[in-house]
Jmol script that loads the backbone (N, CA, C; Angstrom):
load data "model"
ATOM      1  N   UNK A   1      17.767  -3.207  17.196  1.00  0.00           N
ATOM      2  CA  UNK A   1      17.462  -2.596  15.928  1.00  0.00           C
ATOM      3  C   UNK A   1      18.785  -2.379  15.187  1.00  0.00           C
ATOM      4  N   UNK A   2      18.810  -2.788  13.938  1.00  0.00           N
ATOM      5  CA  UNK A   2      19.986  -2.543  13.098  1.00  0.00           C
ATOM      6  C   UNK A   2      19.678  -1.553  11.979  1.00  0.00           C
ATOM      7  N   UNK A   3      18.469  -1.556  11.500  1.00  0.00           N
ATOM      8  CA  UNK A   3      18.080  -0.748  10.355  1.00  0.00           C
ATOM      9  C   UNK A   3      17.848   0.704  10.774  1.00  0.00           C
ATOM     10  N   UNK A   4      18.735   1.603  10.360  1.00  0.00           N
ATOM     11  CA  UNK A   4      18.626   3.014  10.757  1.00  0.00           C
ATOM     12  C   UNK A   4      17.351   3.684  10.248  1.00  0.00           C
ATOM     13  N   UNK A   5      16.931   3.349   9.045  1.00  0.00           N
ATOM     14  CA  UNK A   5      15.716   3.948   8.490  1.00  0.00           C
ATOM     15  C   UNK A   5      14.497   3.568   9.307  1.00  0.00           C
ATOM     16  N   UNK A   6      14.361   2.291   9.611  1.00  0.00           N
ATOM     17  CA  UNK A   6      13.226   1.839  10.404  1.00  0.00           C
ATOM     18  C   UNK A   6      13.313   2.374  11.826  1.00  0.00           C
ATOM     19  N   UNK A   7      14.531   2.431  12.370  1.00  0.00           N
ATOM     20  CA  UNK A   7      14.713   2.975  13.718  1.00  0.00           C
ATOM     21  C   UNK A   7      14.264   4.433  13.774  1.00  0.00           C
ATOM     22  N   UNK A   8      14.657   5.228  12.788  1.00  0.00           N
ATOM     23  CA  UNK A   8      14.244   6.635  12.757  1.00  0.00           C
ATOM     24  C   UNK A   8      12.735   6.776  12.662  1.00  0.00           C
ATOM     25  N   UNK A   9      12.105   5.905  11.863  1.00  0.00           N
ATOM     26  CA  UNK A   9      10.644   5.915  11.741  1.00  0.00           C
ATOM     27  C   UNK A   9      10.003   5.642  13.107  1.00  0.00           C
ATOM     28  N   UNK A  10      10.478   4.601  13.796  1.00  0.00           N
ATOM     29  CA  UNK A  10       9.920   4.252  15.096  1.00  0.00           C
ATOM     30  C   UNK A  10      10.142   5.351  16.129  1.00  0.00           C
ATOM     31  N   UNK A  11      11.351   5.907  16.159  1.00  0.00           N
ATOM     32  CA  UNK A  11      11.664   6.962  17.122  1.00  0.00           C
ATOM     33  C   UNK A  11      10.775   8.179  16.889  1.00  0.00           C
ATOM     34  N   UNK A  12      10.547   8.523  15.628  1.00  0.00           N
ATOM     35  CA  UNK A  12       9.723   9.690  15.301  1.00  0.00           C
ATOM     36  C   UNK A  12       8.243   9.444  15.605  1.00  0.00           C
ATOM     37  N   UNK A  13       7.731   8.273  15.246  1.00  0.00           N
ATOM     38  CA  UNK A  13       6.304   8.000  15.345  1.00  0.00           C
ATOM     39  C   UNK A  13       5.864   7.352  16.651  1.00  0.00           C
ATOM     40  N   UNK A  14       6.790   6.780  17.383  1.00  0.00           N
ATOM     41  CA  UNK A  14       6.482   6.146  18.658  1.00  0.00           C
ATOM     42  C   UNK A  14       7.518   6.580  19.697  1.00  0.00           C
ATOM     43  N   UNK A  15       7.497   7.850  20.084  1.00  0.00           N
ATOM     44  CA  UNK A  15       8.560   8.397  20.939  1.00  0.00           C
ATOM     45  C   UNK A  15       8.681   7.733  22.309  1.00  0.00           C
ATOM     46  N   UNK A  16       7.655   7.064  22.786  1.00  0.00           N
ATOM     47  CA  UNK A  16       7.734   6.396  24.083  1.00  0.00           C
ATOM     48  C   UNK A  16       8.262   4.968  23.990  1.00  0.00           C
ATOM     49  N   UNK A  17       8.473   4.480  22.781  1.00  0.00           N
ATOM     50  CA  UNK A  17       8.988   3.133  22.581  1.00  0.00           C
ATOM     51  C   UNK A  17      10.514   3.162  22.670  1.00  0.00           C
ATOM     52  N   UNK A  18      11.092   2.470  23.653  1.00  0.00           N
ATOM     53  CA  UNK A  18      12.558   2.482  23.761  1.00  0.00           C
ATOM     54  C   UNK A  18      13.201   1.643  22.659  1.00  0.00           C
ATOM     55  N   UNK A  19      14.030   2.271  21.853  1.00  0.00           N
ATOM     56  CA  UNK A  19      14.703   1.591  20.747  1.00  0.00           C
ATOM     57  C   UNK A  19      16.160   1.332  21.141  1.00  0.00           C
ATOM     58  N   UNK A  20      16.597   0.098  20.937  1.00  0.00           N
ATOM     59  CA  UNK A  20      17.966  -0.301  21.270  1.00  0.00           C
ATOM     60  C   UNK A  20      18.772  -0.490  19.997  1.00  0.00           C
ATOM     61  N   UNK A  21      19.995   0.009  19.993  1.00  0.00           N
ATOM     62  CA  UNK A  21      20.908  -0.173  18.864  1.00  0.00           C
ATOM     63  C   UNK A  21      21.579  -1.541  19.015  1.00  0.00           C
ATOM     64  N   UNK A  22      21.288  -2.431  18.091  1.00  0.00           N
ATOM     65  CA  UNK A  22      21.778  -3.802  18.137  1.00  0.00           C
ATOM     66  C   UNK A  22      23.296  -3.862  17.997  1.00  0.00           C
ATOM     67  N   UNK A  23      23.852  -4.958  18.473  1.00  0.00           N
ATOM     68  CA  UNK A  23      25.279  -5.222  18.258  1.00  0.00           C
ATOM     69  C   UNK A  23      25.587  -5.286  16.768  1.00  0.00           C
ATOM     70  N   UNK A  24      24.568  -5.552  15.939  1.00  0.00           N
ATOM     71  CA  UNK A  24      24.779  -5.603  14.487  1.00  0.00           C
ATOM     72  C   UNK A  24      25.016  -4.224  13.888  1.00  0.00           C
ATOM     73  N   UNK A  25      24.903  -3.171  14.690  1.00  0.00           N
ATOM     74  CA  UNK A  25      25.282  -1.833  14.214  1.00  0.00           C
ATOM     75  C   UNK A  25      26.780  -1.608  14.360  1.00  0.00           C
ATOM     76  N   UNK A  26      27.458  -2.545  15.019  1.00  0.00           N
ATOM     77  CA  UNK A  26      28.908  -2.516  15.188  1.00  0.00           C
ATOM     78  C   UNK A  26      29.380  -1.202  15.821  1.00  0.00           C
ATOM     79  N   UNK A  27      28.731  -0.797  16.888  1.00  0.00           N
ATOM     80  CA  UNK A  27      29.161   0.415  17.605  1.00  0.00           C
ATOM     81  C   UNK A  27      30.314   0.013  18.510  1.00  0.00           C
ATOM     82  N   UNK A  28      31.475   0.566  18.199  1.00  0.00           N
ATOM     83  CA  UNK A  28      32.697   0.153  18.890  1.00  0.00           C
ATOM     84  C   UNK A  28      33.510   1.331  19.432  1.00  0.00           C
ATOM     85  N   UNK A  29      32.902   2.518  19.459  1.00  0.00           N
ATOM     86  CA  UNK A  29      33.620   3.659  20.014  1.00  0.00           C
ATOM     87  C   UNK A  29      32.640   4.706  20.540  1.00  0.00           C
ATOM     88  N   UNK A  30      33.185   5.716  21.202  1.00  0.00           N
ATOM     89  CA  UNK A  30      32.361   6.762  21.789  1.00  0.00           C
ATOM     90  C   UNK A  30      31.565   7.501  20.729  1.00  0.00           C
ATOM     91  N   UNK A  31      32.166   7.782  19.599  1.00  0.00           N
ATOM     92  CA  UNK A  31      31.494   8.523  18.542  1.00  0.00           C
ATOM     93  C   UNK A  31      30.223   7.794  18.076  1.00  0.00           C
ATOM     94  N   UNK A  32      30.302   6.479  17.934  1.00  0.00           N
ATOM     95  CA  UNK A  32      29.140   5.698  17.526  1.00  0.00           C
ATOM     96  C   UNK A  32      28.045   5.729  18.577  1.00  0.00           C
ATOM     97  N   UNK A  33      28.426   5.612  19.857  1.00  0.00           N
ATOM     98  CA  UNK A  33      27.442   5.664  20.947  1.00  0.00           C
ATOM     99  C   UNK A  33      26.778   7.037  21.021  1.00  0.00           C
ATOM    100  N   UNK A  34      27.568   8.091  20.850  1.00  0.00           N
ATOM    101  CA  UNK A  34      27.011   9.450  20.879  1.00  0.00           C
ATOM    102  C   UNK A  34      26.058   9.695  19.715  1.00  0.00           C
ATOM    103  N   UNK A  35      26.396   9.165  18.540  1.00  0.00           N
ATOM    104  CA  UNK A  35      25.520   9.322  17.386  1.00  0.00           C
ATOM    105  C   UNK A  35      24.202   8.573  17.600  1.00  0.00           C
ATOM    106  N   UNK A  36      24.276   7.381  18.144  1.00  0.00           N
ATOM    107  CA  UNK A  36      23.054   6.620  18.440  1.00  0.00           C
ATOM    108  C   UNK A  36      22.198   7.372  19.462  1.00  0.00           C
ATOM    109  N   UNK A  37      22.837   7.938  20.458  1.00  0.00           N
ATOM    110  CA  UNK A  37      22.118   8.726  21.468  1.00  0.00           C
ATOM    111  C   UNK A  37      21.447   9.937  20.806  1.00  0.00           C
ATOM    112  N   UNK A  38      22.180  10.624  19.950  1.00  0.00           N
ATOM    113  CA  UNK A  38      21.649  11.797  19.252  1.00  0.00           C
ATOM    114  C   UNK A  38      20.449  11.428  18.380  1.00  0.00           C
ATOM    115  N   UNK A  39      20.485  10.251  17.764  1.00  0.00           N
ATOM    116  CA  UNK A  39      19.396   9.797  16.908  1.00  0.00           C
ATOM    117  C   UNK A  39      18.153   9.404  17.718  1.00  0.00           C
ATOM    118  N   UNK A  40      18.328   9.166  19.016  1.00  0.00           N
ATOM    119  CA  UNK A  40      17.189   8.839  19.862  1.00  0.00           C
ATOM    120  C   UNK A  40      17.149   7.424  20.402  1.00  0.00           C
ATOM    121  N   UNK A  41      18.214   6.651  20.162  1.00  0.00           N
ATOM    122  CA  UNK A  41      18.274   5.312  20.750  1.00  0.00           C
ATOM    123  C   UNK A  41      18.370   5.419  22.261  1.00  0.00           C
ATOM    124  N   UNK A  42      17.713   4.508  22.968  1.00  0.00           N
ATOM    125  CA  UNK A  42      17.745   4.502  24.434  1.00  0.00           C
ATOM    126  C   UNK A  42      18.848   3.630  24.977  1.00  0.00           C
ATOM    127  N   UNK A  43      19.265   2.636  24.179  1.00  0.00           N
ATOM    128  CA  UNK A  43      20.322   1.721  24.620  1.00  0.00           C
ATOM    129  C   UNK A  43      21.188   1.366  23.429  1.00  0.00           C
ATOM    130  N   UNK A  44      22.467   1.158  23.699  1.00  0.00           N
ATOM    131  CA  UNK A  44      23.438   0.729  22.690  1.00  0.00           C
ATOM    132  C   UNK A  44      24.047  -0.585  23.151  1.00  0.00           C
ATOM    133  N   UNK A  45      23.998  -1.596  22.294  1.00  0.00           N
ATOM    134  CA  UNK A  45      24.676  -2.869  22.564  1.00  0.00           C
ATOM    135  C   UNK A  45      26.008  -2.801  21.842  1.00  0.00           C
ATOM    136  N   UNK A  46      27.081  -2.678  22.617  1.00  0.00           N
ATOM    137  CA  UNK A  46      28.419  -2.483  22.046  1.00  0.00           C
ATOM    138  C   UNK A  46      28.958  -3.749  21.380  1.00  0.00           C
ATOM    139  N   UNK A  47      29.874  -3.545  20.438  1.00  0.00           N
ATOM    140  CA  UNK A  47      30.559  -4.662  19.791  1.00  0.00           C
ATOM    141  C   UNK A  47      31.328  -5.447  20.857  1.00  0.00           C
ATOM    142  N   UNK A  48      31.422  -6.752  20.664  1.00  0.00           N
ATOM    143  CA  UNK A  48      32.032  -7.630  21.672  1.00  0.00           C
ATOM    144  C   UNK A  48      33.538  -7.481  21.810  1.00  0.00           C
ATOM    145  N   UNK A  49      34.192  -6.936  20.809  1.00  0.00           N
ATOM    146  CA  UNK A  49      35.652  -6.911  20.813  1.00  0.00           C
ATOM    147  C   UNK A  49      36.258  -5.848  21.727  1.00  0.00           C
ATOM    148  N   UNK A  50      35.428  -5.033  22.353  1.00  0.00           N
ATOM    149  CA  UNK A  50      35.944  -3.936  23.168  1.00  0.00           C
ATOM    150  C   UNK A  50      36.558  -4.427  24.471  1.00  0.00           C
ATOM    151  N   UNK A  51      37.595  -3.721  24.902  1.00  0.00           N
ATOM    152  CA  UNK A  51      38.212  -4.024  26.191  1.00  0.00           C
ATOM    153  C   UNK A  51      37.398  -3.375  27.299  1.00  0.00           C
ATOM    154  N   UNK A  52      37.637  -3.780  28.522  1.00  0.00           N
ATOM    155  CA  UNK A  52      36.941  -3.194  29.672  1.00  0.00           C
ATOM    156  C   UNK A  52      37.213  -1.691  29.749  1.00  0.00           C
ATOM    157  N   UNK A  53      38.435  -1.277  29.451  1.00  0.00           N
ATOM    158  CA  UNK A  53      38.784   0.146  29.479  1.00  0.00           C
ATOM    159  C   UNK A  53      37.996   0.935  28.436  1.00  0.00           C
ATOM    160  N   UNK A  54      37.836   0.372  27.244  1.00  0.00           N
ATOM    161  CA  UNK A  54      37.060   1.040  26.195  1.00  0.00           C
ATOM    162  C   UNK A  54      35.597   1.161  26.589  1.00  0.00           C
ATOM    163  N   UNK A  55      35.053   0.103  27.176  1.00  0.00           N
ATOM    164  CA  UNK A  55      33.659   0.127  27.628  1.00  0.00           C
ATOM    165  C   UNK A  55      33.476   1.177  28.724  1.00  0.00           C
ATOM    166  N   UNK A  56      34.393   1.216  29.679  1.00  0.00           N
ATOM    167  CA  UNK A  56      34.323   2.214  30.756  1.00  0.00           C
ATOM    168  C   UNK A  56      34.387   3.628  30.199  1.00  0.00           C
ATOM    169  N   UNK A  57      35.239   3.851  29.216  1.00  0.00           N
ATOM    170  CA  UNK A  57      35.371   5.178  28.611  1.00  0.00           C
ATOM    171  C   UNK A  57      34.059   5.603  27.951  1.00  0.00           C
ATOM    172  N   UNK A  58      33.458   4.706  27.178  1.00  0.00           N
ATOM    173  CA  UNK A  58      32.196   5.026  26.514  1.00  0.00           C
ATOM    174  C   UNK A  58      31.112   5.301  27.553  1.00  0.00           C
ATOM    175  N   UNK A  59      31.026   4.460  28.572  1.00  0.00           N
ATOM    176  CA  UNK A  59      30.002   4.627  29.615  1.00  0.00           C
ATOM    177  C   UNK A  59      30.138   5.961  30.347  1.00  0.00           C
ATOM    178  N   UNK A  60      31.370   6.380  30.558  1.00  0.00           N
ATOM    179  CA  UNK A  60      31.569   7.616  31.332  1.00  0.00           C
ATOM    180  C   UNK A  60      31.406   8.885  30.510  1.00  0.00           C
ATOM    181  N   UNK A  61      31.253   8.751  29.195  1.00  0.00           N
ATOM    182  CA  UNK A  61      31.153   9.933  28.328  1.00  0.00           C
ATOM    183  C   UNK A  61      29.842  10.020  27.550  1.00  0.00           C
ATOM    184  N   UNK A  62      28.872   9.195  27.905  1.00  0.00           N
ATOM    185  CA  UNK A  62      27.561   9.236  27.243  1.00  0.00           C
ATOM    186  C   UNK A  62      26.465   8.978  28.257  1.00  0.00           C
ATOM    187  N   UNK A  63      25.262   9.404  27.935  1.00  0.00           N
ATOM    188  CA  UNK A  63      24.122   9.184  28.823  1.00  0.00           C
ATOM    189  C   UNK A  63      23.230   8.043  28.343  1.00  0.00           C
ATOM    190  N   UNK A  64      23.514   7.476  27.185  1.00  0.00           N
ATOM    191  CA  UNK A  64      22.711   6.377  26.661  1.00  0.00           C
ATOM    192  C   UNK A  64      23.011   5.115  27.486  1.00  0.00           C
ATOM    193  N   UNK A  65      21.999   4.247  27.650  1.00  0.00           N
ATOM    194  CA  UNK A  65      22.231   2.976  28.334  1.00  0.00           C
ATOM    195  C   UNK A  65      23.193   2.140  27.499  1.00  0.00           C
ATOM    196  N   UNK A  66      24.082   1.415  28.170  1.00  0.00           N
ATOM    197  CA  UNK A  66      25.060   0.574  27.493  1.00  0.00           C
ATOM    198  C   UNK A  66      24.837  -0.878  27.895  1.00  0.00           C
ATOM    199  N   UNK A  67      24.854  -1.740  26.893  1.00  0.00           N
ATOM    200  CA  UNK A  67      24.786  -3.184  27.135  1.00  0.00           C
ATOM    201  C   UNK A  67      25.995  -3.802  26.465  1.00  0.00           C
ATOM    202  N   UNK A  68      26.559  -4.837  27.097  1.00  0.00           N
ATOM    203  CA  UNK A  68      27.716  -5.508  26.507  1.00  0.00           C
ATOM    204  C   UNK A  68      27.557  -7.021  26.633  1.00  0.00           C
ATOM    205  N   UNK A  69      28.244  -7.736  25.756  1.00  0.00           N
ATOM    206  CA  UNK A  69      28.379  -9.184  25.870  1.00  0.00           C
ATOM    207  C   UNK A  69      29.624  -9.454  26.683  1.00  0.00           C
ATOM    208  N   UNK A  70      29.509 -10.302  27.681  1.00  0.00           N
ATOM    209  CA  UNK A  70      30.696 -10.613  28.495  1.00  0.00           C
ATOM    210  C   UNK A  70      31.039 -12.093  28.435  1.00  0.00           C
ATOM    211  N   UNK A  71      30.207 -12.855  27.727  1.00  0.00           N
ATOM    212  CA  UNK A  71      30.418 -14.294  27.669  1.00  0.00           C
ATOM    213  C   UNK A  71      29.837 -14.817  26.362  1.00  0.00           C
ATOM    214  N   UNK A  72      30.417 -15.843  25.839  1.00  0.00           N
ATOM    215  CA  UNK A  72      29.855 -16.463  24.651  1.00  0.00           C
ATOM    216  C   UNK A  72      30.848 -16.499  23.508  1.00  0.00           C
ATOM    217  N   UNK A  73      30.428 -17.136  22.438  1.00  0.00           N
ATOM    218  CA  UNK A  73      31.289 -17.326  21.281  1.00  0.00           C
ATOM    219  C   UNK A  73      31.505 -16.011  20.541  1.00  0.00           C
ATOM    220  N   UNK A  74      32.663 -15.881  19.961  1.00  0.00           N
ATOM    221  CA  UNK A  74      32.940 -14.734  19.093  1.00  0.00           C
ATOM    222  C   UNK A  74      32.623 -15.117  17.658  1.00  0.00           C
ATOM    223  N   UNK A  75      32.245 -14.147  16.903  1.00  0.00           N
ATOM    224  CA  UNK A  75      31.870 -14.368  15.512  1.00  0.00           C
ATOM    225  C   UNK A  75      33.117 -14.671  14.671  1.00  0.00           C
ATOM    226  N   UNK A  76      32.908 -15.454  13.606  1.00  0.00           N
ATOM    227  CA  UNK A  76      34.027 -15.752  12.707  1.00  0.00           C
ATOM    228  C   UNK A  76      34.398 -14.549  11.854  1.00  0.00           C
ATOM    229  N   UNK A  77      33.507 -13.596  11.779  1.00  0.00           N
ATOM    230  CA  UNK A  77      33.736 -12.387  11.014  1.00  0.00           C
ATOM    231  C   UNK A  77      33.997 -11.271  12.013  1.00  0.00           C
ATOM    232  N   UNK A  78      33.167 -10.253  12.012  1.00  0.00           N
ATOM    233  CA  UNK A  78      33.210  -9.221  13.024  1.00  0.00           C
ATOM    234  C   UNK A  78      31.933  -9.322  13.814  1.00  0.00           C
ATOM    235  N   UNK A  79      32.035  -9.139  15.122  1.00  0.00           N
ATOM    236  CA  UNK A  79      30.862  -9.200  15.975  1.00  0.00           C
ATOM    237  C   UNK A  79      29.751  -8.331  15.421  1.00  0.00           C
ATOM    238  N   UNK A  80      28.573  -8.909  15.285  1.00  0.00           N
ATOM    239  CA  UNK A  80      27.420  -8.161  14.826  1.00  0.00           C
ATOM    240  C   UNK A  80      27.252  -8.100  13.319  1.00  0.00           C
ATOM    241  N   UNK A  81      28.186  -8.614  12.572  1.00  0.00           N
ATOM    242  CA  UNK A  81      28.072  -8.567  11.113  1.00  0.00           C
ATOM    243  C   UNK A  81      27.597  -9.914  10.582  1.00  0.00           C
ATOM    244  N   UNK A  82      26.425 -10.343  11.063  1.00  0.00           N
ATOM    245  CA  UNK A  82      25.904 -11.665  10.728  1.00  0.00           C
ATOM    246  C   UNK A  82      25.640 -11.843   9.240  1.00  0.00           C
ATOM    247  N   UNK A  83      25.167 -10.814   8.572  1.00  0.00           N
ATOM    248  CA  UNK A  83      24.889 -10.930   7.137  1.00  0.00           C
ATOM    249  C   UNK A  83      26.175 -11.219   6.376  1.00  0.00           C
ATOM    250  N   UNK A  84      27.241 -10.460   6.660  1.00  0.00           N
ATOM    251  CA  UNK A  84      28.506 -10.699   5.976  1.00  0.00           C
ATOM    252  C   UNK A  84      29.023 -12.092   6.300  1.00  0.00           C
ATOM    253  N   UNK A  85      28.918 -12.479   7.561  1.00  0.00           N
ATOM    254  CA  UNK A  85      29.362 -13.789   7.985  1.00  0.00           C
ATOM    255  C   UNK A  85      28.607 -14.890   7.242  1.00  0.00           C
ATOM    256  N   UNK A  86      27.309 -14.680   7.025  1.00  0.00           N
ATOM    257  CA  UNK A  86      26.523 -15.695   6.325  1.00  0.00           C
ATOM    258  C   UNK A  86      26.927 -15.778   4.852  1.00  0.00           C
ATOM    259  N   UNK A  87      27.320 -14.637   4.274  1.00  0.00           N
ATOM    260  CA  UNK A  87      27.760 -14.640   2.879  1.00  0.00           C
ATOM    261  C   UNK A  87      29.073 -15.422   2.729  1.00  0.00           C
ATOM    262  N   UNK A  88      29.957 -15.272   3.703  1.00  0.00           N
ATOM    263  CA  UNK A  88      31.251 -15.940   3.646  1.00  0.00           C
ATOM    264  C   UNK A  88      31.105 -17.424   3.994  1.00  0.00           C
ATOM    265  N   UNK A  89      30.331 -17.718   5.051  1.00  0.00           N
ATOM    266  CA  UNK A  89      30.241 -19.085   5.534  1.00  0.00           C
ATOM    267  C   UNK A  89      29.007 -19.847   5.122  1.00  0.00           C
ATOM    268  N   UNK A  90      28.015 -19.157   4.552  1.00  0.00           N
ATOM    269  CA  UNK A  90      26.814 -19.828   4.105  1.00  0.00           C
ATOM    270  C   UNK A  90      25.859 -20.218   5.213  1.00  0.00           C
ATOM    271  N   UNK A  91      26.123 -19.768   6.441  1.00  0.00           N
ATOM    272  CA  UNK A  91      25.248 -20.076   7.583  1.00  0.00           C
ATOM    273  C   UNK A  91      24.969 -18.784   8.329  1.00  0.00           C
ATOM    274  N   UNK A  92      23.701 -18.502   8.559  1.00  0.00           N
ATOM    275  CA  UNK A  92      23.317 -17.235   9.153  1.00  0.00           C
ATOM    276  C   UNK A  92      23.102 -17.331  10.661  1.00  0.00           C
ATOM    277  N   UNK A  93      23.814 -16.502  11.413  1.00  0.00           N
ATOM    278  CA  UNK A  93      23.586 -16.394  12.843  1.00  0.00           C
ATOM    279  C   UNK A  93      22.212 -15.831  13.144  1.00  0.00           C
ATOM    280  N   UNK A  94      21.679 -15.043  12.213  1.00  0.00           N
ATOM    281  CA  UNK A  94      20.330 -14.503  12.382  1.00  0.00           C
ATOM    282  C   UNK A  94      19.266 -15.578  12.240  1.00  0.00           C
ATOM    283  N   UNK A  95      19.642 -16.735  11.754  1.00  0.00           N
ATOM    284  CA  UNK A  95      18.698 -17.833  11.583  1.00  0.00           C
ATOM    285  C   UNK A  95      19.041 -19.007  12.518  1.00  0.00           C
ATOM    286  N   UNK A  96      19.872 -18.735  13.524  1.00  0.00           N
ATOM    287  CA  UNK A  96      20.224 -19.765  14.498  1.00  0.00           C
ATOM    288  C   UNK A  96      21.248 -20.769  14.019  1.00  0.00           C
ATOM    289  N   UNK A  97      21.979 -20.424  12.948  1.00  0.00           N
ATOM    290  CA  UNK A  97      22.954 -21.364  12.391  1.00  0.00           C
ATOM    291  C   UNK A  97      24.344 -20.724  12.324  1.00  0.00           C
ATOM    292  N   UNK A  98      24.728 -20.082  13.383  1.00  0.00           N
ATOM    293  CA  UNK A  98      26.022 -19.407  13.420  1.00  0.00           C
ATOM    294  C   UNK A  98      27.140 -20.428  13.208  1.00  0.00           C
ATOM    295  N   UNK A  99      28.119 -20.072  12.408  1.00  0.00           N
ATOM    296  CA  UNK A  99      29.257 -20.928  12.104  1.00  0.00           C
ATOM    297  C   UNK A  99      30.451 -20.545  12.960  1.00  0.00           C
ATOM    298  N   UNK A 100      30.211 -20.208  14.213  1.00  0.00           N
ATOM    299  CA  UNK A 100      31.284 -19.698  15.090  1.00  0.00           C
ATOM    300  C   UNK A 100      32.469 -20.670  15.173  1.00  0.00           C
ATOM    301  N   UNK A 101      33.612 -20.081  15.472  1.00  0.00           N
ATOM    302  CA  UNK A 101      34.817 -20.892  15.590  1.00  0.00           C
ATOM    303  C   UNK A 101      34.830 -21.593  16.936  1.00  0.00           C
ATOM    304  N   UNK A 102      35.479 -22.680  16.987  1.00  0.00           N
ATOM    305  CA  UNK A 102      35.566 -23.461  18.229  1.00  0.00           C
ATOM    306  C   UNK A 102      36.988 -23.485  18.713  1.00  0.00           C
TER     307      UNK A 102
END
end "model"
wireframe off; spacefill off
backbone 0.3
color backbone group
């Protein structure tokens, strides 16, 4: 889930539905993970640019589930910012046409 408004609606109206914060939310620090947890997200998919030490720090200071990317192409823009990347490159990763660097 990237859309905070829709996520809040789902969390409020379907409390048993586990909502995950997408990598497109660009959560890259403890403060972002804690805010997602406070809002009711069950899992946070962290930005890909984080180091192992940063991931360990976030994991040890929050109770929300953490998911990370450990393999794969990096975005030409910022990890998770597919809309911006599509505006710059004209190809949307959200539509299976990522213009990743080689």
